[in-house]
RODO-2510 file (C-alpha; in nm, 4 decimals, decimal comma):
residues 280
     n   res          X          Y          Z
     1     m     0,2035   -12,3634    -8,0425
     2     a     0,2240   -12,0850    -7,8157
     3     r    -0,0258   -11,7909    -7,8989
     4     d     0,1109   -11,4369    -7,8574
     5     l    -0,0737   -11,1157    -7,8266
     6     e     0,0985   -10,8765    -8,0631
     7     t     0,1034   -10,5267    -7,9569
     8     a     0,0168   -10,3936    -8,2968
     9     l    -0,3166   -10,5950    -8,2900
    10     l    -0,3896   -10,4691    -7,9209
    11     r    -0,3113   -10,1076    -8,0162
    12     s    -0,5876   -10,1496    -8,3044
    13     f    -0,8235   -10,3208    -8,0654
    14     v    -0,7867   -10,0519    -7,7751
    15     a    -0,8079    -9,7494    -8,0471
    16     s    -1,1539    -9,9177    -8,1840
    17     v    -1,2942    -9,9308    -7,8498
    18     r    -1,1897    -9,5775    -7,7491
    19     e    -1,3105    -9,4300    -8,0692
    20     g    -1,6201    -9,6504    -8,0819
    21     s    -1,5739    -9,6597    -8,4642
    22     i    -1,3327    -9,8792    -8,6694
    23     s    -1,3158    -9,5997    -8,9288
    24     r    -1,2282    -9,3314    -8,6408
    25     a    -0,9734    -9,5567    -8,5073
    26     a    -0,8017    -9,6174    -8,8292
    27     s    -0,7867    -9,2505    -8,9130
    28     a    -0,6411    -9,1840    -8,5649
    29     l    -0,3671    -9,4741    -8,6087
    30     g    -0,2756    -9,3733    -8,9779
    31     q    -0,4115    -9,6918    -9,1056
    32     t    -0,6951    -9,7755    -9,3697
    33     q    -0,9974    -9,9159    -9,2455
    34     p    -0,9421   -10,2494    -9,4433
    35     a    -0,6277   -10,2889    -9,2729
    36     l    -0,7540   -10,2016    -8,9315
    37     s    -1,0375   -10,4593    -8,9811
    38     q    -0,7905   -10,7255    -9,0824
    39     q    -0,5818   -10,6898    -8,7609
    40     l    -0,8796   -10,6695    -8,5385
    41     r    -0,9999   -11,0249    -8,7157
    42     r    -0,6455   -11,1796    -8,6378
    43     l    -0,6591   -11,0660    -8,2717
    44     e    -0,9935   -11,2343    -8,2568
    45     g    -0,8568   -11,5623    -8,4233
    46     v    -0,5928   -11,5440    -8,1668
    47     v    -0,7994   -11,4938    -7,8525
    48     g    -1,0538   -11,7452    -8,0080
    49     r    -1,3728   -11,5260    -7,9247
    50     p    -1,5367   -11,2216    -8,0858
    51     l    -1,4206   -10,8811    -7,9224
    52     l    -1,6138   -10,6275    -8,0857
    53     h    -2,0107   -10,5925    -8,1506
    54     r    -2,0371   -10,4230    -8,4878
    55     s    -2,3347   -10,2074    -8,5898
    56     p    -2,4023    -9,9545    -8,8366
    57     s    -2,3586    -9,6895    -8,5447
    58     g    -2,0072    -9,8068    -8,4446
    59     v    -1,8496   -10,0799    -8,2358
    60     s    -1,8710   -10,1664    -7,8542
    61     p    -1,6719   -10,4557    -7,6812
    62     t    -1,8382   -10,7822    -7,6548
    63     r    -1,7927   -10,9618    -7,2945
    64     a    -1,4687   -11,1003    -7,3992
    65     g    -1,3673   -10,7468    -7,5345
    66     e    -1,4376   -10,6190    -7,2030
    67     e    -1,2422   -10,8811    -7,0298
    68     l    -0,9445   -10,8182    -7,2711
    69     l    -0,9394   -10,4349    -7,2643
    70     p    -0,7643   -10,3769    -6,9235
    71     y    -0,5053   -10,6284    -7,0143
    72     a    -0,4379   -10,4755    -7,3518
    73     e    -0,4283   -10,1240    -7,2299
    74     r    -0,1556   -10,2329    -6,9411
    75     i     0,0394   -10,4261    -7,1929
    76     l     0,0646   -10,1198    -7,4163
    77     s     0,1457    -9,8907    -7,1434
    78     l     0,4337   -10,1214    -7,0187
    79     s     0,5721   -10,1638    -7,3588
    80     a     0,5824    -9,7836    -7,4087
    81     q     0,7382    -9,7243    -7,0587
    82     a     1,0057    -9,9895    -7,1169
    83     l     1,1156    -9,8431    -7,4330
    84     t     1,1254    -9,4735    -7,2859
    85     e     1,2425    -9,5391    -6,9549
    86     t     1,4808    -9,8346    -6,9541
    87     g     1,8211    -9,7394    -6,8506
    88     r     1,7164    -9,4162    -6,6953
    89     a     1,6711    -9,3957    -6,3057
    90     l     1,4308    -9,1377    -6,2179
    91     t     1,4060    -8,9857    -5,8524
    92     g     1,1947    -8,7464    -5,6553
    93     h     0,8487    -8,6824    -5,5989
    94     c     0,5506    -8,6176    -5,8596
    95     g     0,2061    -8,5261    -5,7230
    96     v    -0,0640    -8,6126    -5,9999
    97     g    -0,4523    -8,4809    -5,9558
    98     l    -0,6793    -8,6686    -6,1549
    99     l    -1,0464    -8,6625    -6,2131
   100     e    -1,1974    -8,9423    -6,0316
   101     d    -1,3167    -9,1254    -6,3197
   102     l    -0,9480    -9,1333    -6,4652
   103     a    -0,8080    -9,2473    -6,1420
   104     a    -1,0272    -9,5432    -6,1317
   105     s    -0,9125    -9,6276    -6,4849
   106     q    -0,6058    -9,7807    -6,6043
   107     l    -0,4175    -9,4447    -6,5616
   108     s    -0,3365    -9,5277    -6,1864
   109     q    -0,2129    -9,8688    -6,2734
   110     a     0,0179    -9,7063    -6,5319
   111     l     0,1523    -9,4939    -6,2746
   112     a     0,2027    -9,7478    -6,0375
   113     d     0,3991    -9,9703    -6,3113
   114     l     0,6045    -9,6400    -6,3721
   115     a     0,6825    -9,6230    -5,9895
   116     r     0,7817   -10,0015    -5,9743
   117     l     1,0424    -9,9292    -6,2680
   118     h     1,1852    -9,6431    -6,0687
   119     p     1,1960    -9,7384    -5,6887
   120     g     1,3917    -9,3947    -5,6169
   121     a     1,0828    -9,2024    -5,7361
   122     t     0,7502    -9,1359    -5,5325
   123     l     0,4387    -9,0723    -5,7204
   124     e     0,1227    -8,9541    -5,5437
   125     v    -0,2309    -8,9694    -5,7145
   126     l    -0,4704    -8,7572    -5,5750
   127     t    -0,8580    -8,6949    -5,6394
   128     y    -0,9875    -8,3533    -5,4760
   129     s    -1,2406    -8,1020    -5,5353
   130     n    -1,1712    -7,8165    -5,7652
   131     a    -1,0811    -7,5834    -5,4920
   132     a    -0,8842    -7,8147    -5,2926
   133     m    -0,6866    -7,9244    -5,6279
   134     r    -0,6054    -7,5624    -5,7083
   135     e    -0,4734    -7,5064    -5,3423
   136     a    -0,2593    -7,8315    -5,3714
   137     y    -0,1403    -7,7175    -5,7031
   138     d    -0,0672    -7,3626    -5,5958
   139     a     0,1372    -7,5204    -5,2940
   140     g     0,3486    -7,7358    -5,5274
   141     r     0,2118    -8,0579    -5,3863
   142     v     0,0709    -8,1459    -5,7100
   143     q     0,2603    -8,0952    -6,0329
   144     l     0,0151    -8,2191    -6,2840
   145     v    -0,3496    -8,2032    -6,2984
   146     l    -0,5695    -8,3985    -6,5678
   147     d    -0,9266    -8,3078    -6,5532
   148     a    -1,2008    -8,1424    -6,7517
   149     v    -1,0559    -7,8313    -6,9145
   150     p    -1,2698    -7,5819    -6,7108
   151     d    -1,1629    -7,7349    -6,3882
   152     i    -0,7871    -7,7489    -6,4408
   153     p    -0,5809    -7,5005    -6,2380
   154     g    -0,3664    -7,3470    -6,5094
   155     p    -0,3605    -7,3125    -6,8885
   156     p    -0,3510    -7,6403    -7,0637
   157     r    -0,0340    -7,8019    -7,2076
   158     w    -0,2463    -8,0166    -7,4186
   159     t    -0,6109    -8,1348    -7,4587
   160     v    -0,7875    -8,4393    -7,5652
   161     r    -1,1301    -8,5301    -7,6523
   162     c    -1,2733    -8,8382    -7,4859
   163     p    -1,5936    -9,0341    -7,5570
   164     l    -1,8869    -9,1071    -7,3224
   165     v    -2,0704    -9,4365    -7,3491
   166     w    -2,3891    -9,5599    -7,2096
   167     a    -2,3846    -9,7991    -6,9138
   168     i    -2,7147    -9,9688    -6,8847
   169     g    -2,8257   -10,1419    -6,5768
   170     q    -2,9400   -10,4975    -6,5655
   171     g    -3,3076   -10,5362    -6,6738
   172     v    -3,3436   -10,1645    -6,7671
   173     d    -3,5733   -10,0965    -7,0668
   174     v    -3,3754    -9,8406    -7,2568
   175     t    -3,7173    -9,7779    -7,4530
   176     a    -3,8871    -9,6545    -7,1137
   177     d    -4,0580    -9,3422    -7,1080
   178     p    -3,9493    -9,1576    -6,9150
   179     l    -3,5944    -9,3041    -6,9386
   180     p    -3,4444    -9,3606    -6,5891
   181     v    -3,1210    -9,2005    -6,5566
   182     v    -2,8395    -9,2303    -6,3067
   183     l    -2,6372    -8,8941    -6,2874
   184     f    -2,3178    -8,7573    -6,1159
   185     s    -2,4225    -8,4743    -5,8859
   186     n    -2,3630    -8,1100    -5,9609
   187     p    -2,0994    -7,9772    -6,0174
   188     c    -2,0464    -8,2296    -6,2926
   189     f    -1,8986    -8,0939    -6,6205
   190     w    -2,0862    -8,3569    -6,8426
   191     r    -2,4080    -8,3779    -6,6438
   192     t    -2,5553    -8,0960    -6,8514
   193     s    -2,4503    -8,2257    -7,1859
   194     v    -2,5833    -8,5552    -7,1395
   195     l    -2,9311    -8,4380    -7,0465
   196     e    -2,9246    -8,1928    -7,3281
   197     a    -2,8437    -8,4968    -7,5591
   198     l    -3,1642    -8,6750    -7,4460
   199     e    -3,3782    -8,3516    -7,4677
   200     r    -3,2508    -8,3116    -7,8492
   201     a    -3,3594    -8,6723    -7,9103
   202     g    -3,6821    -8,6215    -7,7809
   203     r    -3,6504    -8,8682    -7,4838
   204     r    -3,8188    -8,7893    -7,1589
   205     w    -3,5956    -8,8678    -6,8647
   206     q    -3,6450    -8,9079    -6,4884
   207     v    -3,3441    -8,8894    -6,2441
   208     t    -3,3530    -9,2129    -6,0358
   209     f    -3,0162    -9,1916    -5,8322
   210     e    -2,7583    -8,9421    -5,8203
   211     s    -2,3976    -8,9490    -5,6619
   212     n    -2,0801    -8,7128    -5,6386
   213     s    -1,8914    -9,0367    -5,6877
   214     l    -1,7955    -9,2851    -5,9431
   215     v    -1,8477    -9,5470    -5,7007
   216     g    -2,1873    -9,4464    -5,6077
   217     v    -2,3065    -9,4190    -5,9850
   218     l    -2,1541    -9,7562    -6,0476
   219     a    -2,3514    -9,9175    -5,7751
   220     a    -2,6623    -9,7515    -5,8850
   221     v    -2,6256    -9,8978    -6,2511
   222     r    -2,5259   -10,2161    -6,1100
   223     a    -2,8686   -10,2274    -5,9065
   224     g    -3,0462   -10,1668    -6,2436
   225     l    -3,1679    -9,8318    -6,1508
   226     g    -3,1289    -9,6918    -6,4707
   227     v    -2,8669    -9,5752    -6,7586
   228     s    -2,5476    -9,3514    -6,7039
   229     a    -2,3070    -9,1985    -6,9112
   230     l    -1,9341    -9,3015    -6,8261
   231     m    -1,5948    -9,3167    -6,9833
   232     p    -1,5376    -9,6530    -7,1705
   233     a    -1,2771    -9,7593    -6,9126
   234     n    -1,5138    -9,7365    -6,6412
   235     l    -1,7901    -9,9836    -6,7893
   236     e    -1,8161   -10,3065    -6,5833
   237     p    -1,8859   -10,6182    -6,7698
   238     g    -2,2622   -10,6432    -6,8722
   239     m    -2,3104   -10,2538    -6,8801
   240     a    -2,2500   -10,2134    -7,2519
   241     r    -2,5578   -10,3767    -7,4402
   242     h    -2,6687   -10,3924    -7,7897
   243     d    -2,9574   -10,1875    -7,7294
   244     a    -2,7581    -9,8880    -7,6522
   245     d    -2,8210    -9,8130    -8,0062
   246     a    -3,1757    -9,7047    -7,9027
   247     l    -3,0105    -9,4020    -7,6981
   248     p    -2,8773    -9,0849    -7,8364
   249     v    -2,5043    -9,0489    -7,9356
   250     l    -2,3348    -8,8908    -7,6243
   251     p    -2,1080    -8,5953    -7,6644
   252     d    -1,7321    -8,6218    -7,6214
   253     v    -1,5743    -8,4547    -7,3109
   254     e    -1,2586    -8,2359    -7,3390
   255     l    -0,9794    -8,3220    -7,0929
   256     g    -0,6719    -8,1041    -7,0450
   257     l    -0,3446    -8,1312    -6,8604
   258     a    -0,1919    -7,8384    -6,6325
   259     r     0,1626    -7,8463    -6,5296
   260     h     0,3017    -7,6548    -6,2537
   261     p     0,5517    -7,4026    -6,4473
   262     r     0,8197    -7,4859    -6,1953
   263     t     0,8584    -7,8246    -6,3124
   264     e     0,9912    -7,7505    -6,6541
   265     g     1,2857    -7,9870    -6,7336
   266     d     1,2331    -8,2265    -6,4566
   267     p     1,2876    -8,5899    -6,5855
   268     l     1,0425    -8,7647    -6,3428
   269     i     0,7626    -8,4954    -6,4231
   270     d     0,8266    -8,5186    -6,8018
   271     a     0,8249    -8,9216    -6,7756
   272     v     0,4822    -8,9177    -6,5740
   273     e     0,3293    -8,6498    -6,8416
   274     t     0,4272    -8,8725    -7,1215
   275     v     0,2424    -9,1748    -6,9476
   276     l    -0,0721    -8,9764    -6,9179
   277     r    -0,0713    -8,8428    -7,2545
   278     r    -0,0153    -9,2151    -7,4033
   279     i    -0,2869    -9,3715    -7,2066
   280     v    -0,5496    -9,0667    -7,2490
***
């Protein structure tokens, strides 16, 4: 008998990974915790492998969960887009400014899927410095900017809090004193809060590598130079480990979306904003 991945089960799984907790995911989805746990067990039965590590501090994806996550997110995105956009042809241009960590996640794939559904539309995804992004926004090249709230070039239409998770390099001892840490170079809006979380926990730390790009940070973690704080979607297989419980809980980051005021009522910009909000 053919096995199907039900979107309701995938939505429960994605929410649990994003929230890092089954109880928080149940609250976000408007379900009870036992009902959500049952859905997760059903999905694990369909896949045939455990998808989540469960501990008193929350949940994290297993290797199988890490492999399933990008597919689950894309299936949910395509399903939402198909329901929203089928039968309506969109045209025009939309420039989207994204924090690099978001541009490297499933958001870019979701936008590419939207563009494929509407060949008459042109989507442009850009990652700039704050000053360059503001200039592009003011000039009208970029209509939507999704970034840290302090860095967006206009008042936020909406905000969302996103978790950070520990990415742990191969062979790194998370009990080491001092703890080897890989950081984003300044300016980075969550660098300070991560270091403050370590200090509040009484953990001494030592910066072993810094980079102003996600590619550089991932390379350093991959090389086993230390631990780093990343968005869950940017974790590579093997970077999430059981012993992450030995590290302090990381703060959430607040993202916001700015939309150029001259784009109100534009169907393409509306559709792109809807995709961004659903995925984030």
